[in-house]
N, CA, C and O atoms as a GROMACS GRO file, in nm:
protein
  348
    1MET      N    1   8.389  17.270   6.305
    1MET     CA    2   8.349  17.401   6.353
    1MET      C    3   8.474  17.487   6.365
    1MET      O    4   8.575  17.444   6.420
    2ALA      N    5   8.466  17.608   6.312
    2ALA     CA    6   8.577  17.703   6.318
    2ALA      C    7   8.557  17.798   6.435
    2ALA      O    8   8.444  17.833   6.469
    3SER      N    9   8.668  17.839   6.497
    3SER     CA   10   8.659  17.939   6.602
    3SER      C   11   8.788  18.019   6.606
    3SER      O   12   8.894  17.973   6.562
    4LYS      N   13   8.777  18.139   6.658
    4LYS     CA   14   8.892  18.227   6.671
    4LYS      C   15   8.869  18.317   6.791
    4LYS      O   16   8.760  18.371   6.809
    5THR      N   17   8.973  18.333   6.873
    5THR     CA   18   8.965  18.421   6.988
    5THR      C   19   9.043  18.548   6.958
    5THR      O   20   9.159  18.543   6.917
    6VAL      N   21   8.978  18.662   6.980
    6VAL     CA   22   9.039  18.792   6.952
    6VAL      C   23   9.016  18.886   7.069
    6VAL      O   24   8.941  18.856   7.161
    7VAL      N   25   9.082  19.001   7.063
    7VAL     CA   26   9.069  19.104   7.166
    7VAL      C   27   8.984  19.217   7.111
    7VAL      O   28   9.005  19.262   6.998
    8VAL      N   29   8.887  19.264   7.190
    8VAL     CA   30   8.798  19.373   7.148
    8VAL      C   31   8.881  19.499   7.124
    8VAL      O   32   8.957  19.542   7.211
    9GLY      N   33   8.866  19.557   7.006
    9GLY     CA   34   8.944  19.675   6.970
    9GLY      C   35   8.871  19.806   6.984
    9GLY      O   36   8.936  19.911   6.989
   10SER      N   37   8.739  19.806   6.992
   10SER     CA   38   8.664  19.931   7.001
   10SER      C   39   8.691  20.000   7.135
   10SER      O   40   8.696  19.935   7.240
   11ALA      N   41   8.710  20.130   7.129
   11ALA     CA   42   8.750  20.208   7.246
   11ALA      C   43   8.658  20.192   7.366
   11ALA      O   44   8.706  20.192   7.480
   12VAL      N   45   8.531  20.177   7.344
   12VAL     CA   46   8.438  20.161   7.456
   12VAL      C   47   8.372  20.023   7.455
   12VAL      O   48   8.264  20.005   7.512
   13GLY      N   49   8.435  19.926   7.392
   13GLY     CA   50   8.384  19.790   7.392
   13GLY      C   51   8.273  19.767   7.292
   13GLY      O   52   8.250  19.847   7.201
   14LEU      N   53   8.204  19.655   7.310
   14LEU     CA   54   8.098  19.616   7.216
   14LEU      C   55   7.964  19.676   7.259
   14LEU      O   56   7.873  19.604   7.300
   15HIS      N   57   7.955  19.807   7.248
   15HIS     CA   58   7.831  19.877   7.279
   15HIS      C   59   7.749  19.890   7.150
   15HIS      O   60   7.770  19.814   7.056
   16ALA      N   61   7.657  19.984   7.146
   16ALA     CA   62   7.558  19.992   7.038
   16ALA      C   63   7.616  19.997   6.897
   16ALA      O   64   7.578  19.915   6.812
   17ARG      N   65   7.705  20.089   6.869
   17ARG     CA   66   7.754  20.104   6.732
   17ARG      C   67   7.832  19.980   6.685
   17ARG      O   68   7.798  19.924   6.581
   18PRO      N   69   7.934  19.936   6.759
   18PRO     CA   70   8.005  19.815   6.715
   18PRO      C   71   7.914  19.693   6.709
   18PRO      O   72   7.926  19.611   6.618
   19ALA      N   73   7.823  19.679   6.805
   19ALA     CA   74   7.732  19.565   6.805
   19ALA      C   75   7.643  19.565   6.681
   19ALA      O   76   7.614  19.460   6.625
   20THR      N   77   7.599  19.682   6.640
   20THR     CA   78   7.516  19.693   6.520
   20THR      C   79   7.594  19.652   6.396
   20THR      O   80   7.543  19.578   6.312
   21ILE      N   81   7.716  19.700   6.384
   21ILE     CA   82   7.799  19.666   6.267
   21ILE      C   83   7.826  19.516   6.262
   21ILE      O   84   7.818  19.456   6.155
   22ILE      N   85   7.858  19.458   6.376
   22ILE     CA   86   7.885  19.314   6.382
   22ILE      C   87   7.759  19.234   6.349
   22ILE      O   88   7.764  19.139   6.271
   23ALA      N   89   7.646  19.272   6.407
   23ALA     CA   90   7.520  19.200   6.381
   23ALA      C   91   7.480  19.206   6.234
   23ALA      O   92   7.436  19.107   6.178
   24GLU      N   93   7.496  19.323   6.173
   24GLU     CA   94   7.463  19.337   6.030
   24GLU      C   95   7.552  19.247   5.944
   24GLU      O   96   7.505  19.188   5.847
   25ALA      N   97   7.678  19.236   5.979
   25ALA     CA   98   7.769  19.148   5.904
   25ALA      C   99   7.730  19.002   5.924
   25ALA      O  100   7.733  18.924   5.830
   26ALA      N  101   7.694  18.965   6.046
   26ALA     CA  102   7.658  18.826   6.076
   26ALA      C  103   7.529  18.784   6.007
   26ALA      O  104   7.512  18.667   5.972
   27GLU      N  105   7.439  18.878   5.988
   27GLU     CA  106   7.310  18.847   5.924
   27GLU      C  107   7.326  18.800   5.780
   27GLU      O  108   7.236  18.735   5.726
   28LYS      N  109   7.437  18.831   5.717
   28LYS     CA  110   7.460  18.792   5.577
   28LYS      C  111   7.479  18.642   5.561
   28LYS      O  112   7.466  18.588   5.451
   29TYR      N  113   7.511  18.574   5.670
   29TYR     CA  114   7.544  18.432   5.663
   29TYR      C  115   7.425  18.346   5.706
   29TYR      O  116   7.348  18.383   5.795
   30ASP      N  117   7.412  18.230   5.640
   30ASP     CA  118   7.306  18.136   5.676
   30ASP      C  119   7.342  18.060   5.804
   30ASP      O  120   7.253  18.022   5.881
   31GLU      N  121   7.471  18.038   5.826
   31GLU     CA  122   7.515  17.961   5.943
   31GLU      C  123   7.508  18.047   6.069
   31GLU      O  124   7.522  18.170   6.063
   32GLU      N  125   7.484  17.982   6.183
   32GLU     CA  126   7.484  18.053   6.310
   32GLU      C  127   7.628  18.092   6.345
   32GLU      O  128   7.722  18.014   6.324
   33ILE      N  129   7.643  18.211   6.397
   33ILE     CA  130   7.772  18.261   6.444
   33ILE      C  131   7.753  18.300   6.590
   33ILE      O  132   7.659  18.371   6.624
   34THR      N  133   7.842  18.252   6.675
   34THR     CA  134   7.830  18.277   6.818
   34THR      C  135   7.950  18.356   6.869
   34THR      O  136   8.064  18.332   6.830
   35LEU      N  137   7.922  18.452   6.956
   35LEU     CA  138   8.026  18.526   7.027
   35LEU      C  139   8.019  18.482   7.173
   35LEU      O  140   7.912  18.476   7.232
   36SER      N  141   8.135  18.452   7.230
   36SER     CA  142   8.138  18.416   7.372
   36SER      C  143   8.258  18.480   7.439
   36SER      O  144   8.355  18.519   7.374
   37THR      N  145   8.249  18.491   7.571
   37THR     CA  146   8.357  18.545   7.653
   37THR      C  147   8.388  18.443   7.761
   37THR      O  148   8.310  18.350   7.783
   38PRO      N  149   8.502  18.458   7.830
   38PRO     CA  150   8.530  18.366   7.941
   38PRO      C  151   8.420  18.370   8.048
   38PRO      O  152   8.396  18.269   8.115
   39GLU      N  153   8.355  18.484   8.065
   39GLU     CA  154   8.247  18.497   8.163
   39GLU      C  155   8.115  18.439   8.113
   39GLU      O  156   8.031  18.400   8.193
   40ASP      N  157   8.097  18.432   7.982
   40ASP     CA  158   7.974  18.380   7.921
   40ASP      C  159   8.014  18.279   7.815
   40ASP      O  160   8.012  18.310   7.695
   41GLU      N  161   8.049  18.160   7.858
   41GLU     CA  162   8.099  18.058   7.766
   41GLU      C  163   7.992  18.004   7.674
   41GLU      O  164   8.023  17.950   7.568
   42GLU      N  165   7.864  18.016   7.714
   42GLU     CA  166   7.755  17.969   7.628
   42GLU      C  167   7.748  18.053   7.501
   42GLU      O  168   7.722  18.001   7.393
   43GLY      N  169   7.770  18.182   7.515
   43GLY     CA  170   7.774  18.271   7.400
   43GLY      C  171   7.638  18.322   7.358
   43GLY      O  172   7.534  18.281   7.408
   44VAL      N  173   7.644  18.414   7.262
   44VAL     CA  174   7.524  18.477   7.210
   44VAL      C  175   7.528  18.477   7.058
   44VAL      O  176   7.634  18.462   6.997
   45ASP      N  177   7.413  18.495   6.998
   45ASP     CA  178   7.398  18.501   6.853
   45ASP      C  179   7.459  18.632   6.802
   45ASP      O  180   7.417  18.741   6.842
   46ALA      N  181   7.558  18.621   6.713
   46ALA     CA  182   7.625  18.739   6.660
   46ALA      C  183   7.536  18.823   6.570
   46ALA      O  184   7.571  18.936   6.536
   47ALA      N  185   7.422  18.771   6.530
   47ALA     CA  186   7.330  18.847   6.445
   47ALA      C  187   7.235  18.933   6.527
   47ALA      O  188   7.147  18.998   6.470
   48SER      N  189   7.251  18.934   6.660
   48SER     CA  190   7.164  19.013   6.746
   48SER      C  191   7.243  19.123   6.817
   48SER      O  192   7.326  19.095   6.903
   49GLN      N  193   7.216  19.246   6.780
   49GLN     CA  194   7.282  19.361   6.841
   49GLN      C  195   7.263  19.360   6.993
   49GLN      O  196   7.358  19.380   7.068
   50LEU      N  197   7.142  19.338   7.037
   50LEU     CA  198   7.113  19.342   7.181
   50LEU      C  199   7.186  19.231   7.257
   50LEU      O  200   7.237  19.255   7.366
   51LEU      N  201   7.190  19.112   7.200
   51LEU     CA  202   7.260  19.002   7.268
   51LEU      C  203   7.410  19.028   7.274
   51LEU      O  204   7.474  18.996   7.374
   52ILE      N  205   7.467  19.086   7.169
   52ILE     CA  206   7.609  19.119   7.171
   52ILE      C  207   7.638  19.216   7.286
   52ILE      O  208   7.737  19.200   7.356
   53MET      N  209   7.552  19.315   7.304
   53MET     CA  210   7.573  19.413   7.410
   53MET      C  211   7.563  19.350   7.548
   53MET      O  212   7.625  19.399   7.643
   54THR      N  213   7.484  19.242   7.562
   54THR     CA  214   7.472  19.178   7.693
   54THR      C  215   7.600  19.110   7.737
   54THR      O  216   7.616  19.079   7.855
   55LEU      N  217   7.692  19.086   7.645
   55LEU     CA  218   7.820  19.026   7.683
   55LEU      C  219   7.901  19.120   7.773
   55LEU      O  220   7.982  19.074   7.854
   56GLY      N  221   7.879  19.250   7.758
   56GLY     CA  222   7.953  19.346   7.838
   56GLY      C  223   8.102  19.347   7.808
   56GLY      O  224   8.183  19.377   7.896
   57ALA      N  225   8.139  19.314   7.686
   57ALA     CA  226   8.279  19.306   7.648
   57ALA      C  227   8.338  19.445   7.628
   57ALA      O  228   8.300  19.517   7.535
   58GLU      N  229   8.430  19.482   7.715
   58GLU     CA  230   8.498  19.612   7.709
   58GLU      C  231   8.622  19.602   7.621
   58GLU      O  232   8.663  19.492   7.581
   59LYS      N  233   8.682  19.715   7.590
   59LYS     CA  234   8.807  19.717   7.514
   59LYS      C  235   8.910  19.631   7.588
   59LYS      O  236   8.927  19.643   7.709
   60GLY      N  237   8.977  19.544   7.513
   60GLY     CA  238   9.078  19.456   7.571
   60GLY      C  239   9.026  19.321   7.617
   60GLY      O  240   9.106  19.233   7.649
   61ALA      N  241   8.893  19.304   7.621
   61ALA     CA  242   8.835  19.175   7.659
   61ALA      C  243   8.857  19.074   7.547
   61ALA      O  244   8.868  19.110   7.430
   62THR      N  245   8.862  18.947   7.583
   62THR     CA  246   8.872  18.843   7.480
   62THR      C  247   8.734  18.791   7.445
   62THR      O  248   8.649  18.770   7.531
   63VAL      N  249   8.714  18.772   7.316
   63VAL     CA  250   8.588  18.722   7.262
   63VAL      C  251   8.620  18.609   7.165
   63VAL      O  252   8.710  18.622   7.082
   64THR      N  253   8.548  18.499   7.176
   64THR     CA  254   8.566  18.388   7.084
   64THR      C  255   8.449  18.384   6.987
   64THR      O  256   8.333  18.385   7.028
   65ILE      N  257   8.482  18.378   6.859
   65ILE     CA  258   8.381  18.371   6.753
   65ILE      C  259   8.380  18.228   6.702
   65ILE      O  260   8.485  18.172   6.672
   66THR      N  261   8.262  18.168   6.692
   66THR     CA  262   8.248  18.028   6.651
   66THR      C  263   8.139  18.014   6.547
   66THR      O  264   8.032  18.075   6.559
   67SER      N  265   8.165  17.933   6.445
   67SER     CA  266   8.065  17.905   6.342
   67SER      C  267   8.111  17.785   6.259
   67SER      O  268   8.228  17.748   6.262
   68ASP      N  269   8.018  17.726   6.186
   68ASP     CA  270   8.054  17.622   6.090
   68ASP      C  271   8.116  17.684   5.965
   68ASP      O  272   8.175  17.612   5.884
   69ASN      N  273   8.104  17.814   5.949
   69ASN     CA  274   8.156  17.884   5.832
   69ASN      C  275   8.284  17.959   5.870
   69ASN      O  276   8.278  18.060   5.940
   70ALA      N  277   8.397  17.910   5.824
   70ALA     CA  278   8.527  17.970   5.858
   70ALA      C  279   8.539  18.114   5.808
   70ALA      O  280   8.599  18.198   5.874
   71ALA      N  281   8.481  18.142   5.691
   71ALA     CA  282   8.486  18.279   5.637
   71ALA      C  283   8.409  18.376   5.726
   71ALA      O  284   8.451  18.490   5.746
   72ALA      N  285   8.297  18.330   5.779
   72ALA     CA  286   8.218  18.412   5.870
   72ALA      C  287   8.296  18.441   5.997
   72ALA      O  288   8.295  18.553   6.047
   73VAL      N  289   8.363  18.340   6.050
   73VAL     CA  290   8.444  18.357   6.170
   73VAL      C  291   8.551  18.462   6.146
   73VAL      O  292   8.571  18.550   6.229
   74GLU      N  293   8.619  18.455   6.033
   74GLU     CA  294   8.725  18.551   6.002
   74GLU      C  295   8.672  18.693   5.988
   74GLU      O  296   8.732  18.788   6.038
   75GLU      N  297   8.558  18.708   5.919
   75GLU     CA  298   8.501  18.842   5.901
   75GLU      C  299   8.458  18.904   6.034
   75GLU      O  300   8.489  19.019   6.063
   76ILE      N  301   8.387  18.827   6.114
   76ILE     CA  302   8.340  18.879   6.242
   76ILE      C  303   8.457  18.904   6.337
   76ILE      O  304   8.457  19.003   6.410
   77ALA      N  305   8.556  18.816   6.337
   77ALA     CA  306   8.675  18.836   6.421
   77ALA      C  307   8.746  18.966   6.385
   77ALA      O  308   8.789  19.040   6.473
   78ALA      N  309   8.757  18.994   6.256
   78ALA     CA  310   8.822  19.118   6.212
   78ALA      C  311   8.744  19.240   6.261
   78ALA      O  312   8.804  19.341   6.300
   79LEU      N  313   8.612  19.232   6.260
   79LEU     CA  314   8.531  19.343   6.309
   79LEU      C  315   8.548  19.362   6.460
   79LEU      O  316   8.563  19.474   6.507
   80VAL      N  317   8.546  19.252   6.535
   80VAL     CA  318   8.561  19.262   6.681
   80VAL      C  319   8.696  19.323   6.716
   80VAL      O  320   8.706  19.401   6.810
   81GLU      N  321   8.800  19.289   6.640
   81GLU     CA  322   8.934  19.341   6.667
   81GLU      C  323   8.950  19.488   6.629
   81GLU      O  324   9.040  19.555   6.678
   82SER      N  325   8.864  19.538   6.541
   82SER     CA  326   8.875  19.675   6.491
   82SER      C  327   8.820  19.775   6.591
   82SER      O  328   8.735  19.742   6.675
   83ASP      N  329   8.868  19.897   6.581
   83ASP     CA  330   8.809  20.007   6.659
   83ASP      C  331   8.694  20.062   6.576
   83ASP      O  332   8.711  20.157   6.500
   84LEU      N  333   8.577  20.002   6.591
   84LEU     CA  334   8.461  20.040   6.510
   84LEU      C  335   8.406  20.177   6.547
   84LEU      O  336   8.321  20.230   6.476
   85ASP      N  337   8.453  20.234   6.656
   85ASP     CA  338   8.411  20.369   6.694
   85ASP      C  339   8.490  20.473   6.617
   85ASP      O  340   8.448  20.589   6.610
   86ALA      N  341   8.603  20.434   6.558
   86ALA     CA  342   8.690  20.528   6.489
   86ALA      C  343   8.644  20.552   6.345
   86ALA      O  344   8.690  20.647   6.281
   87GLU      N  345   8.556  20.468   6.295
   87GLU     CA  346   8.517  20.477   6.154
   87GLU      C  347   8.405  20.576   6.132
   87GLU      O  348   8.360  20.596   6.019
   0.00000   0.00000   0.00000
């Protein structure tokens, strides 16, 4: 299982727009991808916009991305680290 911990880069955290972009990217993969925080170690399905928003991850929060697919982990980690509100 691959995992990577990154810092949320979006100016207002993982709210609607960043969560939608991340969920759409995660949906492309057959393997489950999980996002977790130190406060929610169980994590949520990265393919669900609503579940991502329930993490309450603000800018600067740490998020761990986990999956059996290392490429998926890298793609989702890059999105979480980006300021998706700036695009």
